[in-house]
N, C-alpha and C positions, 0 to 999 in steps of 0.2 A: 834850695836849688837840687835838682834830681842829680842823683851820683854820677849819671853819665850824660850829662848835659853837652851837646854840640860834639859827641865823639861819633866816630864811624867804625863799626863792628862788622867782621865777616864771620859767621856762624854756618860749619860745615855740618852737613846732615840737619838742617835746621826745619827741615820741614813735617817732623812728628817727633813723639816723643819727648827726651829730655831737651833735643834742638828746638824744638816748638816753644816748650815753656822758658827757654832761654831767650828765644826772639821776642816772647810777649815781653818777659822780663826789662829786658834791655829797652825796647821801645818805651815800656812803662817810665823808666829811669830816665829819659830823654834822649837814646842813642837813634840812630839810624842803622838798620841793618840790611847786610848783602846777606841772603840764603844762598850759599853752594850746595844743592842736593841734585841726585840724580830723578828724584819724583816733583816733577814741573808742576803739574796738578794739584800738589798739595802745595806747595811754595805759593802758586797763585791763588787758593784759598785764603792763605793766610795773609797775601798781601791785599785782598779784598777785604779781608776784615778788620786790618790796622793801617791800611791808607798807602796809596803808592808812594807820596812822599817820604813815607818811612822806610819802606819795603823794597829792596832791589832783588827780583829772584834771576838766578843762574841755573844752569843745567850744568852740573860740572861732575866730572870722572876725577876724585882726587887722586886716582893711581896710576892717571895721566899727566905729567908734568905739564905737556903742551895744554891740557886743557885749564889747569891751574893757573899755566901764565896767562893764557886768555883771559880767563876770569878776572884775574888781580889787574889787569889792564882796562876792564869794563868798568871794574867796580871804581879804580880811580878816576875815569873819564865820568863816571856817573855821580861820586860823590867828593872828589877832588882829593881824599886821603884814605888811608886806612890808620885806625888807631888802635884797634884791637880785634886779635884773632882767636877764635874759639874753636881747637880741634877737636870737635865733637862727633864727626862720622864715625862709624866703625859697623862691622859685620862679626856675627858668628857662623863659624860650621864646625861643630863640637863632634869629636870621635875621641874615642881610646887610642893611644899611641899604635895599637896593632891593628887598628882598623881606619885609622886616618889615610885619606891618600894622598899623594902630591900635591894634586889639584886642590884639592880643600886647606892644605898648608898655605899654598902660594896665593891664594885669593885671599885669606886673611891677612898675609904679609902685604900684600899688595895695598889694600885698603889701611889697614888700621897703622901700619908702620910707615911704609912707604908714603902713604898719601899724608901723613904729619910732617914726613920731611918735605915732601913737594910744597904744601901750602906754607909752612914756614920759611923754605928759603925763597921763595917768592914775594912773601908779603913782607918777610924782614927785610927785605930790600927797599922795599917802599917807606917801611918804619924809620928806617937808618938815616933816608934822605930827611925825614923831619924830626929826626931826633928824639923820637919818643915812641913808645907800643907797649902794649900788654898782651902777651901772649901764655893762652892758658891751654894746656893738656888735657885729654881726658885718657886717665889710666885706668884703673880698677884694684879693688882688695885683691883680686887673684892676683894681679901682678906684683902684689908684695908677698904674698903667702900660697900661689899656686892654687888648681884645683883638678880636680879628676877628669878625665875626658876633654880638657883644653890646651893643649900643648899649644896650638898655634896661637890661639887668643891671649894666652898667659906670655908666650913669649913676647908678643906685639906689646901688651900694656906694660911687659918690664922694660922692653927697651924704648919705651916712651919715656919712662921716669928716666932712664940713662940720659937720652935726650936731652930732656929738660935741664938736666944739671949741667951738661955741656955747654948749652945754649945761654942759661943763666949765667956760666963765667964768660962767655965770649961776647955777649951783648948788655950785660948791666950795665957797663962805663958807657955805652952809647946811648941809655935814657929809656933801655927797653929790658921789662921785667918779664920771666919766663918760670912760669909755674904749673903745677899738675891736681888734677882733682881725682882722688879715688873713691869712686862709689861704691856702695853697697848695695844689698837688695833694693832694687828699685822697682816701684810699681808702675812700669810702662804698660801700654797695650798687650805687648808680646809677654809679659810676664803674668799679668793678670790672665791670661789664658790657661794657664797651667794649672794642673789638677788641684783640688782644695787643699788634700793632705800637703803637697809640696808646699804652697803658699802658707800653711800654718806650722811647717818646720822652717821656712824663712825668717818667720814672724818670731817662732820660739829663741832661734840663734841670735837673735837681734836683741841686745839689751833694751832698749826704748819699748820694745813690744808691739812693733810695726814696722812695715815696709815705709822704704823712703819713697817721697813723691818727684815725679821730676822737677817740680819747684824748689826742693829743697837742693838739686843740684843747680839749678839756675841761680838762685840767692848767691850761694857759691863761687860761680861764674861772675857775677856782678860784683860781688865784694873784691875778688882777685883783679878784676878789671879796674877797679876805682880806683881813685887819689890815695882812699882811705889805707890801701894796701903797697902803697909807693916804696917799702922799705921790705918787701916780702920778695924773696927773688929764690927761685931753685927749690922752693918746698914743695911739699907733696902732701896735699890736705885729705885726709880720708874724713868721708861724708858718709856715715855709715852706721847709724846710730849706737855704736858702740861695739859693732861687729868682730873686731878682731883684739879686743883687749882680753 
């Protein structure tokens, strides 16, 4: 039997990069997936590839509570329930503290932190009605250790870890586990466009000698969403090739 047979998953930011790899992994493991993303065209392409029976695409602004509430209701109408929430959507607006604008700060806070609250607030209510849920939040190694020029991003990723631990305490007795993934350097399309010397430096800093693949993170999502991880709650799993040891 597949790990996620008959499960319904919501994956935010599921149209590209790590999110797309997660959608493909979850469908391969037997789940049906609601993609919540601002890129409708990319989501429709995945739906065409994986089948309309398996994929439900919605244009969702996770920073808007109203948008998320509407998406939650429509997902339940389409699939009848929500078992798994992957809070994967995120943006960057990097700058040093001296150069960072209030707008850059707020944009990242709205999506990466408030967006996680909005999605978890609405989806967890559905999970509570069913007495079951798996919530996986996407943090980052920089949320654990900091990074130059990313005050806004690091603040959100550290905040996600804090929220994960609170929700694990609040929801664990209700049949809902809440965990976080902290990716290291992952070879998404955006990262691969960086200069070769930067990519080489990333590889050199990673003990396994390579960048992570989007599939590496997708595999971790799938494990934490599965019954095999039913006794894991409030954990932060670093998937970074040993970057931070």
